[in-house]
C-alpha positions as semicolon CSV with decimal commas, in nm:
position;residue;x (nm);y (nm);z (nm)
1;M;-0,779;-1,636;-1,523
2;A;-0,733;-1,990;-1,390
3;E;-0,519;-2,016;-1,079
4;L;-0,344;-2,322;-0,938
5;Q;-0,319;-2,343;-0,559
6;V;-0,202;-2,602;-0,310
7;E;-0,469;-2,630;-0,041
8;G;-0,382;-2,879;0,231
9;D;-0,319;-3,212;0,061
10;E;-0,495;-3,110;-0,264
11;L;-0,404;-2,929;-0,582
12;V;-0,690;-2,698;-0,681
13;L;-0,748;-2,529;-1,015
14;H;-0,971;-2,229;-0,949
15;L;-1,153;-2,108;-1,262
16;S;-1,295;-1,761;-1,312
17;R;-1,669;-1,725;-1,364
18;T;-1,611;-1,679;-1,739
19;E;-1,389;-1,989;-1,757
20;K;-1,656;-2,191;-1,577
21;L;-1,910;-2,083;-1,839
22;E;-1,671;-2,143;-2,131
23;S;-1,576;-2,491;-2,014
24;V;-1,913;-2,587;-1,862
25;H;-1,709;-2,697;-1,562
26;G;-1,639;-2,596;-1,204
27;D;-1,311;-2,576;-1,015
28;L;-1,099;-2,891;-1,030
29;R;-0,938;-3,072;-0,735
30;A;-0,688;-3,355;-0,719
31;P;-0,493;-3,508;-0,433
32;L;-0,125;-3,407;-0,433
33;S;-0,044;-3,776;-0,395
34;A;-0,190;-3,832;-0,745
35;V;0,055;-3,589;-0,913
36;R;0,291;-3,797;-1,127
37;S;0,489;-3,513;-1,289
38;V;0,491;-3,140;-1,355
39;E;0,638;-3,006;-1,679
40;V;0,698;-2,643;-1,780
41;L;0,557;-2,570;-2,128
42;D;0,683;-2,285;-2,345
43;D;0,368;-2,323;-2,560
44;A;0,078;-2,432;-2,342
45;H;-0,166;-2,388;-2,633
46;E;-0,010;-2,673;-2,834
47;P;-0,125;-2,971;-2,622
48;A;-0,483;-2,840;-2,631
49;D;-0,481;-2,798;-3,009
50;H;-0,535;-3,170;-3,078
51;G;-0,833;-3,395;-3,030
52;F;-1,200;-3,352;-2,945
53;K;-1,283;-3,054;-2,724
54;V;-1,580;-2,970;-2,506
55;G;-1,566;-2,609;-2,397
56;G;-1,442;-2,277;-2,532
57;R;-1,162;-2,251;-2,784
58;L;-1,023;-1,994;-3,026
59;P;-0,694;-2,139;-3,159
60;G;-0,391;-1,952;-3,030
61;V;-0,610;-1,717;-2,826
62;F;-0,771;-1,933;-2,556
63;E;-0,859;-2,288;-2,469
64;V;-1,074;-2,362;-2,166
65;A;-1,200;-2,709;-2,234
66;V;-1,195;-3,081;-2,172
67;V;-0,976;-3,232;-2,444
68;R;-0,980;-3,598;-2,547
69;T;-0,674;-3,693;-2,747
70;S;-0,460;-4,005;-2,800
71;G;-0,641;-4,196;-2,528
72;E;-0,597;-3,915;-2,277
73;R;-0,848;-3,691;-2,107
74;L;-0,702;-3,345;-2,041
75;F;-0,836;-3,024;-1,896
76;A;-0,690;-2,708;-2,052
77;A;-0,708;-2,350;-1,928
78;V;-0,475;-2,137;-2,143
79;H;-0,511;-1,775;-2,258
80;H;-0,327;-1,549;-2,502
81;D;-0,174;-1,347;-2,217
82;T;-0,036;-1,666;-2,052
83;P;0,095;-1,874;-2,343
84;R;0,351;-2,048;-2,120
85;G;0,229;-2,286;-1,856
86;V;0,248;-2,624;-1,689
87;R;0,132;-2,974;-1,769
88;I;0,047;-3,170;-1,457
89;D;0,013;-3,545;-1,510
90;F;-0,195;-3,750;-1,268
91;D;-0,250;-4,113;-1,170
92;G;-0,595;-4,227;-1,065
93;T;-0,796;-3,906;-1,116
94;D;-1,072;-3,803;-1,356
95;Y;-0,813;-3,636;-1,582
96;D;-0,484;-3,771;-1,711
97;A;-0,344;-3,415;-1,708
98;W;-0,422;-3,048;-1,659
99;I;-0,268;-2,791;-1,896
100;V;-0,268;-2,450;-1,728
101;G;-0,131;-2,124;-1,865
102;C;0,045;-1,912;-1,604
103;A;0,278;-1,613;-1,579
104;D;0,550;-1,799;-1,386
105;P;0,530;-2,172;-1,461
106;E;0,866;-2,243;-1,295
107;A;0,736;-2,107;-0,963
108;I;0,414;-2,312;-0,993
109;K;0,616;-2,626;-1,068
110;G;0,839;-2,563;-0,767
111;R;0,543;-2,503;-0,535
112;I;0,378;-2,830;-0,638
113;E;0,696;-3,037;-0,627
114;E;0,800;-2,915;-0,281
115;R;0,473;-3,053;-0,139
């Protein structure tokens, strides 16, 4: 399962081997200074349900993909066992936002915002 970590001055999204294969992508990194906002999502699947996707997707079960929608480029890593998650919006990175399912999105949000 994807895991968000703060490493030095970067936010890192570590993907499992399976997620890397599903999304045809490696781990993602972004400077903490590029984080514009962090939002807790009760349904992290919903933002990934729209637009053109490159990667793995079974609606409502998992999305591990690059999503292009409404002029945005998102990266989503959400699974059925982590339907809640966070949306992290960025300025000046390859992605406008990451959507990541996690067991405790409030804790993740707090960890990112305190940095």
